[in-house]
One Martini backbone bead per residue (centre of mass of N, CA, C, O) as a GRO file, in nm:
protein
  456
    1MET     BB    1  10.724   7.357   8.068
    2PRO     BB    2  10.833   7.155   7.837
    3PHE     BB    3  11.035   6.859   7.832
    4ILE     BB    4  11.304   6.799   7.595
    5PRO     BB    5  11.487   6.543   7.532
    6HIS     BB    6  11.746   6.373   7.442
    7THR     BB    7  11.862   6.166   7.237
    8GLU     BB    8  12.086   5.921   7.187
    9ASP     BB    9  12.200   6.042   6.928
   10ASP     BB   10  12.258   6.328   7.046
   11THR     BB   11  12.454   6.236   7.261
   12ARG     BB   12  12.663   6.096   7.079
   13GLU     BB   13  12.729   6.355   6.909
   14MET     BB   14  12.830   6.530   7.139
   15LEU     BB   15  13.051   6.346   7.246
   16ALA     BB   16  13.215   6.334   6.978
   17ALA     BB   17  13.266   6.645   6.952
   18ILE     BB   18  13.437   6.629   7.248
   19GLY     BB   19  13.583   6.338   7.292
   20ALA     BB   20  13.365   6.146   7.439
   21SER     BB   21  13.246   5.825   7.541
   22SER     BB   22  13.092   5.945   7.806
   23LEU     BB   23  12.930   6.084   8.061
   24ASP     BB   24  13.125   5.993   8.290
   25GLU     BB   25  13.381   6.136   8.168
   26LEU     BB   26  13.287   6.431   8.258
   27PHE     BB   27  13.343   6.317   8.579
   28ASP     BB   28  13.656   6.210   8.631
   29GLU     BB   29  13.742   6.414   8.879
   30ILE     BB   30  13.595   6.222   9.057
   31PRO     BB   31  13.642   6.033   9.301
   32LYS     BB   32  13.561   5.702   9.336
   33GLU     BB   33  13.503   5.707   9.658
   34LEU     BB   34  13.254   5.923   9.602
   35LEU     BB   35  13.101   5.712   9.463
   36ILE     BB   36  12.775   5.580   9.379
   37GLU     BB   37  12.564   5.322   9.268
   38THR     BB   38  12.320   5.385   9.462
   39LEU     BB   39  11.969   5.489   9.551
   40ASP     BB   40  11.790   5.365   9.804
   41GLY     BB   41  11.579   5.618   9.863
   42VAL     BB   42  11.514   5.595   9.550
   43PRO     BB   43  11.302   5.546   9.326
   44ASP     BB   44  11.196   5.460   9.053
   45ALA     BB   45  11.136   5.555   8.757
   46LEU     BB   46  10.897   5.760   8.592
   47THR     BB   47  10.661   5.839   8.403
   48GLU     BB   48  10.478   6.094   8.307
   49MET     BB   49  10.207   5.969   8.383
   50GLU     BB   50  10.286   5.882   8.667
   51ILE     BB   51  10.376   6.152   8.784
   52THR     BB   52  10.113   6.298   8.740
   53ARG     BB   53   9.943   6.120   8.926
   54LEU     BB   54  10.110   6.161   9.183
   55MET     BB   55  10.071   6.479   9.195
   56HIS     BB   56   9.766   6.468   9.222
   57ARG     BB   57   9.757   6.312   9.484
   58ARG     BB   58   9.916   6.517   9.654
   59ALA     BB   59   9.730   6.762   9.601
   60ALA     BB   60   9.467   6.629   9.726
   61ARG     BB   61   9.542   6.658  10.028
   62ASP     BB   62   9.440   6.963  10.050
   63GLY     BB   63   9.204   6.983   9.894
   64ASN     BB   64   8.881   7.198   9.857
   65PRO     BB   65   8.842   7.459  10.017
   66LEU     BB   66   8.687   7.712  10.165
   67CYS     BB   67   8.790   8.057  10.142
   68PHE     BB   68   8.801   8.321  10.430
   69ILE     BB   69   9.068   8.485  10.497
   70GLY     BB   70   9.303   8.673  10.380
   71ALA     BB   71   9.514   8.900  10.527
   72GLY     BB   72   9.687   8.979  10.231
   73ALA     BB   73   9.554   8.719  10.082
   74TYR     BB   74   9.381   8.647   9.770
   75GLU     BB   75   9.091   8.491   9.621
   76HIS     BB   76   9.108   8.509   9.280
   77HIS     BB   77   9.018   8.518   8.975
   78ILE     BB   78   9.204   8.358   8.695
   79PRO     BB   79   9.249   8.380   8.396
   80THR     BB   80   9.381   8.148   8.185
   81ALA     BB   81   9.545   8.342   8.002
   82VAL     BB   82   9.760   8.447   8.193
   83TRP     BB   83   9.935   8.167   8.227
   84ASP     BB   84   9.950   8.087   7.932
   85ILE     BB   85  10.131   8.334   7.867
   86ALA     BB   86  10.346   8.349   8.100
   87THR     BB   87  10.452   8.032   8.018
   88ARG     BB   88  10.585   8.124   7.792
   89GLY     BB   89  10.903   8.131   7.690
   90GLU     BB   90  10.925   8.450   7.635
   91TYR     BB   91  10.837   8.498   7.943
   92TYR     BB   92  10.934   8.286   8.161
   93SER     BB   93  11.273   8.352   8.111
   94ALA     BB   94  11.254   8.670   8.029
   95TYR     BB   95  11.381   8.872   8.300
   96THR     BB   96  11.653   9.002   8.192
   97PRO     BB   97  11.728   9.367   8.134
   98TYR     BB   98  12.032   9.458   8.079
   99GLN     BB   99  12.017   9.409   7.759
  100ALA     BB  100  11.844   9.606   7.568
  101GLU     BB  101  11.882   9.489   7.270
  102ALA     BB  102  11.774   9.188   7.400
  103SER     BB  103  11.507   9.327   7.598
  104GLN     BB  104  11.247   9.463   7.487
  105GLY     BB  105  11.014   9.292   7.588
  106THR     BB  106  11.076   9.307   7.895
  107LEU     BB  107  11.083   9.617   7.911
  108GLN     BB  108  10.791   9.667   7.814
  109THR     BB  109  10.648   9.511   8.031
  110ILE     BB  110  10.745   9.682   8.266
  111TYR     BB  111  10.645   9.953   8.161
  112GLU     BB  112  10.345   9.876   8.160
  113TYR     BB  113  10.329   9.814   8.461
  114GLN     BB  114  10.409  10.092   8.567
  115THR     BB  115  10.180  10.244   8.435
  116MET     BB  116   9.946  10.104   8.583
  117ILE     BB  117  10.039  10.165   8.878
  118THR     BB  118  10.030  10.474   8.849
  119GLU     BB  119   9.724  10.485   8.780
  120LEU     BB  120   9.622  10.369   9.041
  121THR     BB  121   9.800  10.567   9.250
  122ARG     BB  122   9.865  10.859   9.141
  123LEU     BB  123  10.167  10.844   9.068
  124ASP     BB  124  10.472  10.894   8.895
  125VAL     BB  125  10.642  10.634   9.002
  126SER     BB  126  10.769  10.308   8.917
  127ASN     BB  127  10.868  10.004   9.000
  128ALA     BB  128  11.069   9.681   8.941
  129SER     BB  129  11.051   9.530   9.232
  130LEU     BB  130  10.929   9.339   9.500
  131TYR     BB  131  10.886   9.081   9.695
  132ASP     BB  132  10.664   9.226   9.888
  133GLY     BB  133  10.461   9.402  10.094
  134ALA     BB  134  10.634   9.395  10.349
  135SER     BB  135  10.913   9.478  10.225
  136GLY     BB  136  10.796   9.739  10.104
  137LEU     BB  137  10.763   9.890  10.371
  138ALA     BB  138  11.065   9.881  10.455
  139GLU     BB  139  11.160  10.038  10.203
  140ALA     BB  140  10.990  10.291  10.249
  141ALA     BB  141  11.121  10.367  10.517
  142LEU     BB  142  11.408  10.400  10.408
  143MET     BB  143  11.329  10.611  10.194
  144ALA     BB  144  11.218  10.828  10.390
  145VAL     BB  145  11.490  10.878  10.537
  146ARG     BB  146  11.644  10.975  10.279
  147SER     BB  147  11.427  11.207  10.196
  148ASN     BB  148  11.381  11.306  10.512
  149ARG     BB  149  11.635  11.509  10.642
  150LYS     BB  150  11.487  11.691  10.857
  151ALA     BB  151  11.429  11.417  10.986
  152THR     BB  152  11.611  11.257  11.281
  153SER     BB  153  11.447  11.035  11.457
  154GLY     BB  154  11.339  10.754  11.312
  155ARG     BB  155  11.025  10.791  11.313
  156ILE     BB  156  10.757  10.559  11.260
  157LEU     BB  157  10.417  10.593  11.196
  158LEU     BB  158  10.135  10.386  11.271
  159ALA     BB  159   9.854  10.296  11.191
  160PRO     BB  160   9.630  10.072  11.332
  161GLY     BB  161   9.577   9.918  11.032
  162VAL     BB  162   9.844   9.796  11.012
  163ASN     BB  163   9.999   9.527  10.932
  164PRO     BB  164  10.162   9.324  11.166
  165ILE     BB  165  10.345   9.173  10.968
  166TYR     BB  166  10.472   9.415  10.837
  167GLU     BB  167  10.592   9.531  11.091
  168GLN     BB  168  10.785   9.297  11.155
  169VAL     BB  169  10.949   9.317  10.896
  170ALA     BB  170  11.037   9.610  10.925
  171ILE     BB  171  11.191   9.572  11.188
  172THR     BB  172  11.392   9.362  11.086
  173ILE     BB  173  11.515   9.542  10.854
  174ALA     BB  174  11.524   9.862  10.989
  175SER     BB  175  11.613   9.883  11.300
  176SER     BB  176  11.936   9.872  11.253
  177GLN     BB  177  11.892  10.197  11.143
  178ASN     BB  178  11.749  10.370  11.363
  179ILE     BB  179  11.448  10.255  11.338
  180SER     BB  180  11.116  10.331  11.442
  181PHE     BB  181  10.800  10.180  11.552
  182GLU     BB  182  10.480  10.343  11.587
  183ARG     BB  183  10.166  10.359  11.728
  184LEU     BB  184   9.869  10.478  11.691
  185PRO     BB  185   9.594  10.543  11.832
  186MET     BB  186   9.289  10.364  11.897
  187ASP     BB  187   8.966  10.331  11.807
  188GLY     BB  188   8.755  10.100  11.948
  189ALA     BB  189   8.500  10.139  11.745
  190THR     BB  190   8.666  10.156  11.449
  191GLY     BB  191   8.994  10.095  11.425
  192ASN     BB  192   9.107  10.372  11.411
  193ALA     BB  193   9.216  10.671  11.443
  194VAL     BB  194   9.211  10.909  11.640
  195ASN     BB  195   9.103  11.230  11.630
  196ALA     BB  196   9.296  11.312  11.880
  197LEU     BB  197   9.600  11.403  11.794
  198ALA     BB  198   9.909  11.433  11.887
  199ASP     BB  199  10.195  11.593  11.888
  200PRO     BB  200  10.465  11.509  11.730
  201GLU     BB  201  10.823  11.416  11.726
  202GLY     BB  202  10.966  11.418  11.436
  203PRO     BB  203  10.856  11.254  11.205
  204VAL     BB  204  10.926  11.091  10.905
  205ALA     BB  205  10.662  10.895  10.905
  206VAL     BB  206  10.333  10.793  10.782
  207VAL     BB  207  10.137  10.501  10.802
  208ILE     BB  208   9.876  10.407  10.565
  209GLN     BB  209   9.605  10.179  10.559
  210GLN     BB  210   9.410  10.116  10.246
  211PRO     BB  211   9.269   9.914  10.366
  212SER     BB  212   9.273   9.779  10.647
  213PHE     BB  213   9.342   9.493  10.810
  214PHE     BB  214   9.019   9.504  10.910
  215GLY     BB  215   8.861   9.667  10.660
  216THR     BB  216   8.877   9.949  10.714
  217LEU     BB  217   8.818  10.312  10.683
  218GLU     BB  218   9.017  10.566  10.657
  219ASP     BB  219   9.102  10.910  10.715
  220VAL     BB  220   9.322  11.005  10.485
  221ASP     BB  221   9.311  11.306  10.472
  222ARG     BB  222   9.363  11.378  10.760
  223LEU     BB  223   9.635  11.216  10.799
  224THR     BB  224   9.794  11.351  10.573
  225ASN     BB  225   9.779  11.645  10.672
  226TRP     BB  226   9.901  11.587  10.953
  227ALA     BB  227  10.173  11.485  10.860
  228HIS     BB  228  10.260  11.734  10.686
  229ALA     BB  229  10.232  11.941  10.929
  230HIS     BB  230  10.487  11.756  11.071
  231GLY     BB  231  10.706  11.676  10.838
  232ALA     BB  232  10.585  11.421  10.709
  233LEU     BB  233  10.567  11.143  10.539
  234VAL     BB  234  10.356  10.942  10.320
  235ILE     BB  235  10.263  10.601  10.361
  236ALA     BB  236  10.105  10.379  10.143
  237VAL     BB  237   9.885  10.097  10.201
  238VAL     BB  238   9.765   9.892   9.930
  239ASN     BB  239   9.496   9.763   9.748
  240PRO     BB  240   9.467   9.737   9.411
  241ILE     BB  241   9.166   9.665   9.385
  242SER     BB  242   9.052   9.913   9.554
  243LEU     BB  243   9.144  10.143   9.344
  244ALA     BB  244   8.875  10.108   9.167
  245LEU     BB  245   8.709  10.274   9.411
  246PHE     BB  246   8.925  10.444   9.553
  247LYS     BB  247   9.119  10.670   9.658
  248ALA     BB  248   9.413  10.760   9.568
  249PRO     BB  249   9.712  10.841   9.712
  250GLY     BB  250   9.767  11.095   9.518
  251ASP     BB  251   9.471  11.222   9.655
  252TRP     BB  252   9.552  11.265   9.940
  253GLY     BB  253   9.463  11.532  10.035
  254GLU     BB  254   9.642  11.808   9.936
  255GLU     BB  255   9.924  11.630   9.831
  256GLY     BB  256   9.950  11.350   9.891
  257ALA     BB  257  10.118  11.087   9.878
  258ASP     BB  258  10.460  10.992   9.856
  259ILE     BB  259  10.413  10.673   9.912
  260ALA     BB  260  10.348  10.354   9.757
  261CYS     BB  261  10.237  10.028   9.875
  262GLY     BB  262  10.228   9.657   9.816
  263GLU     BB  263  10.038   9.382   9.723
  264GLY     BB  264  10.021   9.197   9.404
  265GLN     BB  265   9.861   8.925   9.421
  266PRO     BB  266   9.566   9.009   9.318
  267LEU     BB  267   9.717   9.031   9.020
  268GLY     BB  268   9.718   8.702   8.913
  269VAL     BB  269   9.811   8.553   9.184
  270PRO     BB  270   9.828   8.285   9.343
  271LEU     BB  271   9.849   8.166   9.655
  272SER     BB  272  10.064   7.926   9.684
  273SER     BB  273  10.124   7.891   9.996
  274GLY     BB  274  10.277   8.205   9.992
  275GLY     BB  275  10.413   8.172   9.699
  276PRO     BB  276  10.511   8.388   9.488
  277TYR     BB  277  10.533   8.731   9.507
  278PHE     BB  278  10.469   9.098   9.497
  279GLY     BB  279  10.591   9.419   9.512
  280PHE     BB  280  10.488   9.758   9.522
  281MET     BB  281  10.605  10.094   9.395
  282THR     BB  282  10.542  10.446   9.454
  283CYS     BB  283  10.610  10.795   9.357
  284LYS     BB  284  10.732  11.087   9.363
  285GLN     BB  285  10.952  11.243   9.159
  286LYS     BB  286  11.143  11.371   9.396
  287TYR     BB  287  11.204  11.049   9.503
  288VAL     BB  288  11.333  10.860   9.279
  289ARG     BB  289  11.647  10.836   9.380
  290GLN     BB  290  11.529  10.654   9.641
  291MET     BB  291  11.439  10.417   9.479
  292PRO     BB  292  11.401  10.098   9.462
  293GLY     BB  293  11.517   9.920   9.209
  294ARG     BB  294  11.355   9.934   8.899
  295ILE     BB  295  11.358  10.154   8.597
  296VAL     BB  296  11.163  10.207   8.315
  297GLY     BB  297  11.216  10.355   7.994
  298ARG     BB  298  11.123  10.567   7.733
  299THR     BB  299  11.253  10.591   7.390
  300THR     BB  300  11.490  10.668   7.136
  301ASP     BB  301  11.665  10.620   6.864
  302LEU     BB  302  11.862  10.713   6.592
  303ASP     BB  303  11.582  10.649   6.414
  304ASP     BB  304  11.325  10.727   6.594
  305LYS     BB  305  11.269  10.470   6.761
  306PRO     BB  306  11.122  10.296   6.984
  307GLY     BB  307  11.229  10.234   7.329
  308PHE     BB  308  11.396  10.050   7.597
  309ALA     BB  309  11.523  10.129   7.938
  310LEU     BB  310  11.730  10.159   8.202
  311THR     BB  311  11.714  10.436   8.394
  312LEU     BB  312  11.703  10.311   8.689
  313GLN     BB  313  11.964  10.129   8.913
  314ALA     BB  314  12.003  10.149   9.261
  315ARG     BB  315  12.209   9.901   9.285
  316GLU     BB  316  12.477   9.719   9.407
  317GLN     BB  317  12.533   9.583   9.111
  318HIS     BB  318  12.575   9.885   8.965
  319ILE     BB  319  12.685  10.039   9.222
  320ARG     BB  320  12.793  10.171   9.480
  321ARG     BB  321  12.708  10.050   9.776
  322SER     BB  322  12.681  10.328   9.938
  323LYS     BB  323  12.456  10.425   9.702
  324ALA     BB  324  12.254  10.222   9.754
  325THR     BB  325  11.890  10.155   9.804
  326SER     BB  326  11.930   9.834   9.751
  327ASN     BB  327  11.941   9.457   9.780
  328ILE     BB  328  11.754   9.389   9.558
  329CYS     BB  329  11.777   9.088   9.323
  330THR     BB  330  11.470   9.127   9.222
  331ASN     BB  331  11.161   9.173   9.011
  332GLN     BB  332  10.952   8.950   8.996
  333GLY     BB  333  10.892   8.902   8.682
  334LEU     BB  334  10.666   8.690   8.655
  335MET     BB  335  10.453   8.828   8.832
  336VAL     BB  336  10.449   9.090   8.676
  337THR     BB  337  10.360   8.968   8.413
  338ALA     BB  338  10.088   8.856   8.511
  339ALA     BB  339   9.977   9.132   8.604
  340THR     BB  340   9.984   9.266   8.327
  341ILE     BB  341   9.792   9.074   8.189
  342TYR     BB  342   9.556   9.104   8.385
  343MET     BB  343   9.513   9.417   8.347
  344SER     BB  344   9.479   9.401   8.038
  345LEU     BB  345   9.220   9.218   8.036
  346LEU     BB  346   9.034   9.386   8.248
  347GLY     BB  347   9.079   9.654   8.337
  348PHE     BB  348   8.936   9.888   8.516
  349GLU     BB  349   8.640   9.772   8.509
  350GLY     BB  350   8.714   9.489   8.601
  351LEU     BB  351   8.825   9.569   8.876
  352ARG     BB  352   8.569   9.702   8.976
  353GLN     BB  353   8.386   9.449   8.969
  354ILE     BB  354   8.554   9.292   9.171
  355ALA     BB  355   8.531   9.489   9.407
  356CYS     BB  356   8.218   9.487   9.423
  357ARG     BB  357   8.175   9.181   9.457
  358SER     BB  358   8.342   9.152   9.717
  359GLN     BB  359   8.176   9.355   9.888
  360GLN     BB  360   7.905   9.207   9.865
  361ASN     BB  361   7.991   8.940   9.986
  362THR     BB  362   8.090   9.041  10.257
  363ALA     BB  363   7.823   9.165  10.343
  364ARG     BB  364   7.658   8.906  10.332
  365LEU     BB  365   7.828   8.742  10.528
  366VAL     BB  366   7.813   8.932  10.773
  367GLY     BB  367   7.505   8.943  10.794
  368LYS     BB  368   7.475   8.633  10.861
  369LEU     BB  369   7.671   8.593  11.093
  370THR     BB  370   7.543   8.830  11.289
  371ALA     BB  371   7.273   8.650  11.324
  372ILE     BB  372   7.437   8.498  11.520
  373ASP     BB  373   7.470   8.401  11.818
  374GLY     BB  374   7.778   8.553  11.927
  375VAL     BB  375   7.797   8.745  11.665
  376GLU     BB  376   8.010   9.036  11.593
  377ARG     BB  377   8.112   9.332  11.525
  378LEU     BB  378   8.400   9.499  11.609
  379PHE     BB  379   8.354   9.730  11.395
  380SER     BB  380   8.257  10.022  11.288
  381GLY     BB  381   8.165  10.102  10.982
  382PRO     BB  382   8.320  10.093  10.700
  383HIS     BB  383   8.403   9.837  10.455
  384PHE     BB  384   8.651   9.611  10.283
  385HIS     BB  385   8.638   9.261  10.194
  386GLU     BB  386   8.677   9.278  10.523
  387THR     BB  387   8.607   9.149  10.863
  388ALA     BB  388   8.569   9.198  11.200
  389LEU     BB  389   8.504   8.960  11.457
  390ARG     BB  390   8.311   8.860  11.749
  391LEU     BB  391   8.336   8.609  11.978
  392ASP     BB  392   8.227   8.380  12.259
  393VAL     BB  393   8.467   8.215  12.160
  394PRO     BB  394   8.733   8.049  12.067
  395VAL     BB  395   8.875   8.069  11.753
  396ALA     BB  396   9.050   7.817  11.709
  397SER     BB  397   8.832   7.595  11.751
  398VAL     BB  398   8.649   7.694  11.521
  399LEU     BB  399   8.848   7.658  11.288
  400ASP     BB  400   8.892   7.357  11.326
  401ALA     BB  401   8.595   7.279  11.276
  402LEU     BB  402   8.579   7.399  10.991
  403ALA     BB  403   8.807   7.240  10.863
  404GLU     BB  404   8.650   6.960  10.894
  405ARG     BB  405   8.438   7.109  10.673
  406ASP     BB  406   8.606   7.252  10.446
  407ILE     BB  407   8.671   7.540  10.604
  408LEU     BB  408   8.825   7.857  10.581
  409GLY     BB  409   8.720   8.094  10.826
  410GLY     BB  410   8.994   8.257  10.884
  411PHE     BB  411   9.159   8.504  11.091
  412ASP     BB  412   9.338   8.492  11.376
  413LEU     BB  413   9.392   8.776  11.592
  414GLY     BB  414   9.526   8.684  11.863
  415ALA     BB  415   9.841   8.693  11.794
  416SER     BB  416   9.855   9.000  11.673
  417CYS     BB  417   9.570   9.096  11.859
  418PRO     BB  418   9.510   9.026  12.178
  419ASN     BB  419   9.323   9.284  12.265
  420LEU     BB  420   9.060   9.172  12.097
  421GLY     BB  421   9.030   8.879  12.149
  422ASN     BB  422   8.769   8.705  11.992
  423ALA     BB  423   8.903   8.740  11.686
  424LEU     BB  424   8.774   8.757  11.338
  425LEU     BB  425   8.887   8.738  10.997
  426VAL     BB  426   8.687   8.803  10.713
  427CYS     BB  427   8.650   8.685  10.360
  428ALA     BB  428   8.502   8.790  10.037
  429THR     BB  429   8.507   8.728   9.714
  430GLU     BB  430   8.409   8.675   9.383
  431THR     BB  431   8.428   8.349   9.424
  432LYS     BB  432   8.168   8.364   9.589
  433THR     BB  433   7.875   8.215   9.662
  434GLU     BB  434   7.576   8.171   9.812
  435ALA     BB  435   7.642   7.873   9.890
  436ASP     BB  436   7.905   7.929  10.034
  437ILE     BB  437   7.799   8.121  10.249
  438ASP     BB  438   7.587   7.924  10.364
  439ALA     BB  439   7.784   7.709  10.455
  440TYR     BB  440   7.930   7.876  10.665
  441VAL     BB  441   7.688   7.962  10.838
  442THR     BB  442   7.594   7.674  10.910
  443ALA     BB  443   7.853   7.572  11.039
  444LEU     BB  444   7.886   7.783  11.261
  445ASP     BB  445   7.616   7.736  11.398
  446ASN     BB  446   7.666   7.439  11.469
  447ILE     BB  447   7.927   7.472  11.635
  448LEU     BB  448   7.806   7.657  11.856
  449THR     BB  449   7.592   7.453  11.940
  450GLU     BB  450   7.768   7.195  11.994
  451GLY     BB  451   7.956   7.354  12.212
  452GLY     BB  452   7.736   7.469  12.434
  453ARG     BB  453   7.664   7.773  12.431
  454ARG     BB  454   7.374   7.681  12.406
  455SER     BB  455   7.063   7.623  12.478
  456ALA     BB  456   6.809   7.398  12.410
   0.00000   0.00000   0.00000
């Protein structure tokens, strides 16, 4: 937003109105020995033009590399209109919906967002919203414990493809409340849960990520029915873009998932060096009173005109702390606003086209990369949007060499999944062209050759 400073005449008039002779007089309660005359470490002030040039130079230090990373944060094209609208004054700062009569625009925006998210996930109710996808999973686990009181074990079972970073965040947030997180066994060929799952002992919930962290597609119907058969709730972790192609969580198995959550960043939020992002959450109607965050509802006033209000807000700042379902104190309103505008502009068909184009580009990238000697797919079976590859050399050194060529070549799975060996997760969204893909393939081929892996 543009900053419009007061003129000197404005300042004089305001000081005269309050009976002060100068700005310094407003701070005369500060002891003089605490005041400093100069800021030696601060350069002289710059003009708007000069500061703009400086910031462009600083931003240019990051370069403009081709990004093939993925792993939970994705580079999608964002129409210019999204943030041109979101940064207008009436949207940019109007995020607090507490006073309904003065916040109808904000409340309607959140209501429209909730409606779109429930349509994508095919569940009954959406909140608005959570910090990010990782804390969303932690909140979903806590919600499941409150909702599934028949299960007292505190055990949350994670499918093999659940994002390991999400697992770490969930453990940090929820483990202090006697909740444990355990992984289901993985089929080494597919990267998904094994077919013959043992009978669990009273799990509270089963978490299924679709597509998985490795880009594989889990048999969600089988796992959902298995979880429900053993008295567990099902928590779905989903990529919202993928829901334009794949079965929604509300349609998994015979009864559907009970809670769905995920990262909203793909919906019009730039990568931004890691944030701010926002998490989304939806659930079945019968669990709504255990859902964290805010819920906006549509109603009518005394004149029968439509209006919007906070329907449920089970947060500690509104009710007794002992009855609060979350201590989340923000709805990430600006990010949610951008996502609402993004989904409104693209519509379901637009999201579907993005999902299809991303899938096609990833398939093209993986096909060309695996044609290189020493590069192969880590898991068999269908995948979406990103794929895990196995290299015959250490991944870290390859990524460093690619970075020197202005290519961010993927996510090194070694730290989070060391049992996978030299594993690399690659992703290509709709933003990648044939030339981008060929540039990556050529660079990787040259790096492996120059590294002496092959004989001349």
